[in-house]
N, C-alpha and C positions, 0 to 999 in steps of 0.2 A: 331749168329742172325744178320742180316743185315737189315737196314732200308732205305727206299727210301729217298734220300737226299732232294727231292723236298718239303718234309713236314717240314724240319728243319727251313727253313727261313720264313715259314708262321707264322705269329703271333699267329694264333689259336693253332698251334701244336708245339709251342716253348718248352712246357714242355716235349714233347716226345724227343726233341733233348737233353735236359738235362739228361733224363733217358738213352738215347743211349750213351751219353758221359760217364756216370758212368759205364755202362755195358762194354764198350770197354776198359776203363781204368783198370777194374778189370781183364780182360782176356789178355790184351796185354802189361800191365805195360808201357805204353807210353802215350804221350799227346792225349787228346780226339780228335777224327777225325770225322768230319761231312762233308759229301759230298752232293752235289746237282747236279743233272743231268738237263741239259738244255732241251733236247728232250728225254724224257724217256716214254716208254710205260710200264704201270704197271697194275697188276691185284691184287686185294685183295681177298684172299681165306680164308674163315672162316673154321677152323678145328673144330673137335668135342670138343677139349679141350678149345676152345675159343681163341687160339693163331692166330695171323695174319701173314700170309706168304706173303712177298712182293717180286715181281719179277720186275727187272728193267734192263735197258740197258743204262748205262752212256756213254755219248759222251764227255761232258765237265762238270766239277763240281768244287765247291769251297771247300776249306779245311782250317779250322783254329782251333786252339786248346785251346782257352781260352776266356771266356765271363765275368769274374769277375775281379774287381780291388779293392784293399783295400783302405779304406778312410784314410785320415791323414797320407799319406806316406811322410816321411821326409828324405829319403835317398839321397845321392848325385847324383845318376843316375836316369834317367827316369825309371818309373816302367813299366815292361813288361806286356802287356795286352794279346796278342795272335798273331797268324800268319794266314795270308790269303794265300791260294795256290790253283791254278787251275790245274786240271789233264791235261790240255792242255799245261801247262808250262813244257817244256823239259829241262829247266835249261840253255838254250842258250841265255838268256837275251832278248828274243823277246816279252816278256809279261810285261806289265806295270800295276801296281795296283794303283787304285785311291780310296781315302776315302773321303766321304762327309757326311754331317748331323750335329747333335748337337755336338759342341766342336771339329769338324774336323779341323785340322790345328792349333788350339789354345791349346786345351787340349790334343787331341789325334793326333799323327803323325804316318805315315806309311812309311815304306821303299818301294819305288815303285818297286824295283827289287825283294826283298825277300818276301814282304808282311807282315813283322813284324810290329805290332802295339805297341806303347809305350804311356804312360800317362806322360806328362811333368809337371803337376801341382798336388799339393796335393788336394784331393777332400774331400768334406764334405757331407756325406749321408743325414744329417739333412737339408741341403740346397737343394740338388738334388740327388735323389736316383737312377736314371738310365738315360742313354743317348741312343737315337735312331740314328743309323748311316746307311750309304748306301755304299756298296762296288761294284767295277766294275773292270773287267780285260780288257785291251786294247791290241790288237795286234799291235806292233810297226811297222810291215812291211806294214800292210794295214791301220793302224790307225782306226781300227774298233773294237767294243767291241766283245770279245769272248763270253761273257755271258750278259744277261740283268742285269740291276742294281738290286742288292738284298739288303734287309733290315735286320739288326740284332741289338740286344740290348746289351749294356754293363751295367751291374748293379754294383753299388758301394756297396761293402760288408761292413757291419756295424762292428764297434768296440765299446767297452764300453768307450765312451768319454764324456758322459753327465751324471751328477749326478741328482738324483731326486730332485724335487722342489715342494714347497707348494705355489702356486701363490696367494692365498687369505689370507695367514697368516700375523700376528698372529690372534688368534681367541678368542672370549669372549663368555662364556656360563654360564648357571646356573644349579643347581641341588638341590632339596629339602634336607634340613638337615635330619639326621636320616634315610636316604634312605637305602634300603636293598642292600646287596652285589650283584654286577652284574647289577645294574641299569644303563641303557644306558645314557650316558651324552652327547656325541658329536661324530661325525665322521669326520676324516680328510682324505684327498685324495691328494696323491703326483703324479706328472706327470714326466715321463722320456722321453726325446726326442729320445732315441735310438730305434732301430728297435725291436718291440715286437715279431716279427715272427722269429727272428734269435737269438738263444742262450738265455742267461739269462740277457742280457744287460739291458732290461727294466722290469725285474721281481723284484718288490719292496716288501720289508718286513718291517713292522712297529715294533717299540719298544719304551719303555719309558726310556728316559735318566734321567729325573728329575720329581719327583712326586710320587714316591713309598714311602710307601706301601698303599697310599690312593687311587690311580687309576691305572688301567691297560689298555692295548690296544690290540685289536685283531691284530695279525701280518699280516693277509691277508686283512681284510676289513678296518682296521684303526678305528674301533669303540672303543671309550674310555668308560670304565665302572668303577663304584665304586668298590674298592677292600677292603674297611675297613668298619666295622659296627659302628653304633652309632657315626657318625661324627656330632659333635654339633656345630651349628653356633655360639652359645654364647661363645664357647671355641676358635674356629678359623673359620673365615668367608671366607677368600680368599685363593686360591691355584693357583700356577703357575706350570703347567705341560709341560715338554719339550718332544716332540715326534720326533723320528728319523725315516726316511725312507731310506733304503739301498737297492741298486740294486744287481744284480748277486745272487738273492735269499738269500741275507745275507751272502754270502761266503766271505772268505778273499780276499781282492783285489777289492771288490765292492765299488762303489762310494755312498755317503750318503748326505742327506740334512735333516734339522730339522726345526721345528716350535714350537711356544709357544701357549698353550691354557690356558687362564686365566679363572678359574672356581670359581664361587661364590656360596656359600650355601645360599639358600633362607630359610626364616623363616617358621616354623610351630609352632602351639601352644603346645609346650611341657614343658612350665614352668608356674606354677600357680602364681597368685599375692601373694605378701607377704608384710606385714607391717614391717617396720624396727624395731619396738618395739611394745609391747603389750599394753602399757598404755600411754595415752596422757592427757595433762591438758591444759585448756585455760581459760582465764579471760574475762568475758563479763560484762560490766556495766549494771546496771538495766535500764539505759536510752536508751539502744539500740533500734533502730526502728524495728518494725515488717516488715518482708520481706527483710531485709538487711542481708548480710553475717556477721557472727560473728566468724567464724573460718574455718580452712582448715585441711584436713588430706589426706595422700597419701600412697598408697600401690605400691610397686615396682613390675614390671614385666619385666623379661629379654627379652621377645619377643618384636617384633616390629609390627607396622601396626595394622590391625584389630585383630591380635592375642594378642595384649596387651590392648585392650579395656576393661575397668573395670566398673562395676556397683556397687555403694555403697548403703547400706541400713542400717536403724536404726532398730534394732531388738526389743528392749524393748518398751512397750507401753508408759511408762512415758516420755521417751525421744522423741518418735515419736509424742507425743501430743504437745510438746513445740517447737520442732525443726524439720527441714527437711534437707535432704542432696541430692545434685545433683552432676553430674560429669562434670568437666570442660574438654571439648574435646581437648583443646590445651595442657594443662598441665597434664591431667588425674588425677587431684586432686578431692577429695571429698569436696565440698563447703557446709558448714553448715549455714543454715539461720533460723531466728527466726520466729516462727509461732504466738506466743502470747507475750504480754508484760511481762517483768520480774519485779519482786517485791522483793527487797532484804529483806524487813521486813517480807514477807511471806515464801520465800524459798531462801536459800543462795547457794545451790549447786544442780547440776543435773549430772547424770551418764548416758552416752550413750553407748550402745553396737552396734558397727558398724561392718558390714561385707563387704568384697570386693570380687567379683567373676568375672571371664571372661564371656563375652557375646557370644564369638564364640569358641565352644569347638570342639576338634578333637577326635572322638571316638577311633582312633588308640592308643591314649595315655591315655585312661581311666584307664589303669592299674597303672598309676602313682599316682592315688588318686584323691581327690576332688580338683578342681581348684578354691578354695576360701580360704579366711583367715579372722580372726576376731581380733578386737582390742577394747579397752575400752577408751572412752574419757570422762574426768571429766570436767564439766563446772562450774566455780566458778562465782557467781553473785556478782558484786561489788556494794557497797553502793554509791549512788550519791545523792547530795543535790538536791532534787526535788522541783518543785514549789508546792504551796498549792493545795489541792484537795477539790473541793466543794462537799457538801453532796449530791447534785443532779446534773444531767446533764443539766437541765434547770428548770426554776421557772415560775409559773403562779400565779399572784396576782390579787386582785380585790379591787376597791375603788369606792364609789358613786360619781357621778358628783356633782359639786357645794360644795364639801367638803371643809372645812376650810384649809387654807394654813398651812402646817406642819402636816397634818393628816398622821398617820402611814399607809403605804400600806402593808408592809411585811418586812421580813428579810431574808438574805442569810447567810450561814455559810460555812466556809472552814477551813481546818486544814493542818498543816505541816506533810506530811507522814513520814518524817525522824524521827529518834529516838530522836533527840534533841528537837523536837516539838517547833519550833520557833513561836512567835506571828505573827498573820496575820493582814494585813491592807487592807481595801476595798476602791475602787474608782469606779466612773461611768465614762465610756468613753464618752467624749464630742465631738459633731460634730458641726462645725460652721454653717452648713446649717439648723440645727434643733433647735427649741426652747426648753429651759430647763424647764421641768415640775416636775422633781424629783431630790432628793439629797439623799446621803447615809452617814450614820455615819461610819467613818473609822474604829472604834474599834468594834462596835456591829454588823454592817452590816444591820442596820435598814434603810429602804427606806421610805422617806416622800415626800409629795407633796410640790412644791414650788409656785404653783399658782392654781387658780380655773380650774377645768376640765369640759368640756362640751361634753357629750356623743354624742349629735347630730352633733358636729363638728368632734371629733376624738374618736371613740369608743374603739380603741386599741392603746396601746403605747408599743414599743419595745425598750429596753435599754440593754446595755452590762455592766456587773459588772466585774471588774478586782480585783484579790486578789494577794497580794505580801507578801513575808516574810519580817518581820521587820529587820532581820539581813542581808538579801540579797535581796534588792529591784529588782535586775535584774531578779530574778525568778518570773515569773508571770503566772497566769492562768486566763482564762476568762469563763464566763457563761452567756447565754442569759436569760433575764428576760422579761416576757410579762405581762403587766398590762391591765386588762380589766376594763373599766369605766362603772359602773352600772348606770341604768336609775332611775331618780326620775321624778315625774309628775310636770314638770316646763314649759310645753308648752300647751296652751289651744287648743281645736280643732277648725278648720276653715272650712267654707263652700266655695266651689269654686264659685266665682262670676264673673269669666272672661267671660263666655258664657252667652249670653242673652237667656231668656226664652220666647218662642213665644206663643202667645195666638191667636187662630183663632177667627175670628169674629163670627163664627157659633158655638162657644163653648156653651155647655148647662150647666145648674146649676147642681152641684154635679159631674161634669166631672173632672178627674185628669189631671191637666195641666202638671206637671213635678214632677219627683221623685228626691230628692236631697240627697247627702251624704256629709260627713265631713271627713277631714284628720287631723291626729295628729302626730307631729314629735316625740313624746315620744314613748317608747316601748309599744307593745300591752298589756303588763302586767299593765300598768298605764292608759290604755284607751281601754278596751275591748269593751265598748258599748257607743253610743252617744244618747242623747235625744234632741228633737227639740220642740220649742214653740215660740209664739209671745212674744215680750218684755212685761213685766208687767207694769201696770199703763197706758196703751195706750188703747184708745177706740177700740171696736171691728171693724175689717175691714169689710166693707159692700161688698167688691168684692171677697175676697179670704179668705180661712181658711187653716190651716195646720194640718195634721194628722201624729202623730208619729207612725211609723210602728213597733216600738220596735225591730227592727233588724238593728239599726244604720242607718236607712234611714227614710225619711219623705216625704209625698206627699202633694203637693200644689193643692188645690181643688177650683174650681170656685163656688161662692155662688149665682151667677145670670147668666142669659143667655144674649146673644147678646151684644158683645163688638163691638164698632164702632171705627175704626181707625181714622176717621176724627174728631170724638168727643174727644177722648183721645188716643194717640198712646202708651205712656209709662206709666207704673205703677211701683212704688218702694215699695218693701215689706221687712221690717226688720224681721230677724229670729234669734233667740237665740239658740245656740247649746252648750251643756256641756257634759263632760265626766264623767266616774264613778271612776276616780282615787282618790288618796289620796295625797293632798287635791283635791276637785272637782274644776275644772277650766272650765270656759265658755267664749264664745265670741259671739258678735252680728255682723251679716253680712247683708247687704242690697242687695236684689235681684232685678234685673231690668227685667220687663216683657214688651214685645213689642207686640202690637196688629197688626195682619196681616190678609189679606184676603187669606186664604190658598186654595190650589187647592183641589178639591174634588177627592176622589178615591185614595189618596196617604196617606201613613202612615207618611211620613216625612213632618214635618212642615216647610215650606219654604215660605217666602213672595213672592208675585207675581213678584216684581222687580227682586228679587234674582232668582226666578224660571225661569223668562225669560232669565236671564243671564246664568243660568245653562243649560237651554234647548238649548241655542245657542252654547254651548260648544260641539264640536263634539268628538266622541269617537276616540280612536287611530286607530281602524279598518277602520272607515270612512275616516280619514285623509290618511291612507295608500292607500285605494282604489282610492281616488281622485288623489293622486300623481301618481299612476300607470296609470290612464287614461291619465293624462297630458303627461307622458313619452311616451305612445303608440302613441298619436297623433303627438308628436314631431318626433318620429321615422318614421311615415308614411310620414310626410312632407319632411324630409331629403331624404328618399328613392325616393319619387316622383321627387324631384329636381335632384337627381343623375341620375335617368333614363332619364330625359329630356336632361341632358347634354351628356349622353353617346350615345344618338341617333344621335348627330351631327357628320357627317363624316368629317374628315379633308380634306382640299383641297389638301394637299400634302401627298401622300401615303408613301413616304420614311420617316423614322424617324431618318436618320443619320444627314443630314446637310440641313437646309432649308434656308440658307442665299442667295444662288444664284441658282435658279432652273428655269427651263422652265415649266410653267403650261400647261399641255396637257388636252384638252377637247375633248374627244372621242364621240362627238355628231353626230349621223348620220342624214343626211338631209332627208327631206320628199319627195324628188323627184322633178320633174318639177313643181308640183303644190304647192310646199311649198312656201308660201308667207311670212313666218316669218323668213326666213334665214337672216344671218348677212349681212348687206350692206357693201361690201368690198370697195365701192367707198369712204367710210369715211376714209379708210386707204390709198387708192391710189390717190385720188383726193383732194388736199388741199382746193380747193374752196368748194367742197361738204362737206368737213369736217367742214369748218367754219359754213356752214348752219346748220349742225346737231350737233353742239357742245353742245347746251343747250337743245336739244329736242331729246335725245337718245331713249326715250320711244315711239316716234311717227315714224311710217314707212313712208318714203317719197313716195309721190304718183307717182312721175316720174320714180321711179325704179320698174322694173318688175321682177318677180321671175326668169325668164329666163336670164334677163340681169345681175342680181346679181350673178348668178352662173357663167355666162361667165366672169364677172369681177374677180371672185375668181380664175378662171383658167388662166387668162391672165395677162399681165403686162401693166402698163400705157404707153400711147404713147402721146407725145405732140401734135400730129396731131389730135388725137381723143378726147382730153379733152381740155376744155377751161380754161387753166392755164396761169397765168401771167408769161411770159418767163423770166422776170427780177427777179422773186422770186427764192431765193437760196434754194436748197434742205436742206442744213445744218440748215438754219433758221427754215424750216418746222419741221425738226426732233427735234430741241431744243424746239419748241413750243409744240410738242406732249409730250415731256418728262416733261415739266413743267405742262402740263394739267394732265398727269398721276399722278404726285406727289401731285397735289391738289385735285384729285378726291377721295372722301370718300367712293365711292362704290367699289373700287378695293380691292383685298385681302390685308391683313396687312403684306405681305411679298414681297420679290423681285420677279418680273415677267419680262418676256422678250417679247417685242413687236417689230415686224419686219416691217420696211417700205422700200419698194423697188421703186425706181424711174428710169425709163428707160432713161431719159435724152432727150436732144433736138439736132437738127441738122441733123437728118438722112434724106437724100434725097429720100430714098425709102418709107419713111413713116412707119406706123405701121400696122401690120396685126391683131392686137388685136381687139377684139370686145368690149373692155371695154368702149370705147368712144361712143358706140352706144346707151348707156343709156342716154346720154345728148342731143342728136339730133336725129330726125327721119330720117330714111334712105329713099332714093328716089328709092330704088330698087323695082322691081315688083316681088312679091313672088307668083303670081298666076301661074307662069310656073311650080312650084314645084308639082302641081297637075298632070302634065303630066309625071312625072318621075316614076310612077308606085307605086305598093303597098308598096315597101320598104321605100319610102319617104313620105308615107301618113301621118305619125305622124308629120314629120317636116313641111309639108305643112299646117297641121292643126294648129300647133303652130304659124307659121308665119302669117297665116290668122287671128288668134286671135290678133296678135300684130298690124296688120294694122287696124283692127276694133277698137281696144282699143285706138290706137294713134289718129284716127280720132275723136273718141268720146271725147278724152281729149282736142283736138284742138277746137272742137265746144264748149265745156264747157268753155274753157278759153276765147274764143272770146265773148261768151254771158256774162261772168262775167265782161269782160273789157267794154262792151257796157253798162252794168248796172252801 
């Protein structure tokens, strides 16, 4: 079978070249021969069997016999790579072979005559796996290429020179204890830099060097699994497993690398809590405080974390009634606390049945049994020398007021709760800020008064009695004692006489003037009712009488009609009031009655003077209404003033800088007939300005509207105005500045006034018409009538001027004659 050589050097069909080389080597037992035709005409014919028959006509072609070079060559001579040969080479030395491309000249050299290629350096496939070179044959006679430049590849053939490596080792991982055999723990992966497509140089096999029989590894995948059952963390927690990776599929001569995997067994709840012993004892003094710890107990659990959390409980009701138990989260101890006070004299010992159980159970280990344990704790109550105990938690005693000093109020009793029953002594706690009303007998505990008591002053007294043991005064106990002061009838009733009783002048006989009542400081038990009457032994009162209403009130009734304020304004009425206590107490009070002319139609009795004052007093609503009206009027005034001010337009429109501005007045004139225009002669003519200085509000008669407009358009001429030639213009301007500074009618800010003076000495004179206002012209304006309709208005104006001027002259002459 022959192959068209043109396909061998094409990169796409390079594999066909390798197959062709192998085919020829097997049939000819010689070096592989690949030829290429420069100009070949070929046809591909597909046979029925799928084989391709190639027809070619070679003219010139390349021949070389090797494309592979071994890496890591260490021989003394250069390594032979292959041979280039052209069929145009007749062996007469007329052909020159040239090699170029990657490594040409440095790594690969060629014999230019024979075409043999050698590698001069040791190559490393892991650094560079192939080289692309170009070959060309040159005719030495013509120095022209016999063939176009052709490309070929030299591959570096791999050898097993790299051991497997674990780039990320060593490794750390965990697996639960008691895991089943075959449980996946971790996967390791080794890398080999050798060519995985050539031989077994990069085929890695894993094995366990250290860590058996606990763990195993899959030789192909590198997955580490458990190999032993019931691995207990409590027995051994950490394992160090060494994994080896060997290439060449584990065969002899292969290279190997290893890594370490540190495996830790994690905890599971496979151990129940256990008390180190079944019986415990603790001593607790009877003086222990309620709610405070009195002992601790602990059950051990080999597990850790939440698997070792324990809950303690008191099982027997007797122990649970006196004590409670809780778990200390840090030490996992059971802390026993007192629920009720202990009493050595009543009960000297308690027995507690305590259980400890895990709070987080794992159902996989339920076959191990109940995860709880029990123990017994005996608590011995210790006798303590206790302070005396009062028979009651508090005492309430009674004593009448005004009782004699030393009267017995009551007694307190206390005893020593201890078995020795020590004598008790009593004391009253004294306070410097309180007065002493009671004392106590130290032995008997009887409380007596030390001074008279007044219920109306202090109805209750609070004292504290202290009891101590005679043998040990430091042991003290306290009890509160409340003494209630009982009432006796020692205060007579009194009538309120502060308010005057008003009698109207129109009072009729038999009319009730006032109903009076009495007050008594004593308790209602000693003064349930009051009686009223006039003092005995006194003549009957002709004006008033008193009626006892028998309900602790009395009515004052008028006995006559018509009381007159001017005749007698004040009446004094003595009234006796007594209670029904034991003993009966009474008092006499004098009532003052004032006669007034009361207002009709009112139930309230008020004198007219007082009524007038009371009527003058305005209600709160009226005052608020008046205040609101005043505020509204004030707001209207302020708003009016603000609107008045806001209507004033500023003379300067700009709001930026008003210090130096030119004030512009955009006032349009009224035409030729405007007689109110500004007289510009006051600015141009100093003489005229002096005349108008103090009469700016009067229009000069000599100035005509037409002349003022002409003056505004022209400039001053010395020939047209009667100005003193010796007067300096600078002095005139200074005079105007001083006048402007003193003028109060100008705006209160800076303004610019311009004065222009034409000067003197012009031989031609002035063509301005400004001077025409000062003297009458001698020109004849009647000829303007002949100029036609276009000048009709001018002729009319100048005609009016002549007439007005003549009239002014005549008037002046008549005034002069007069």
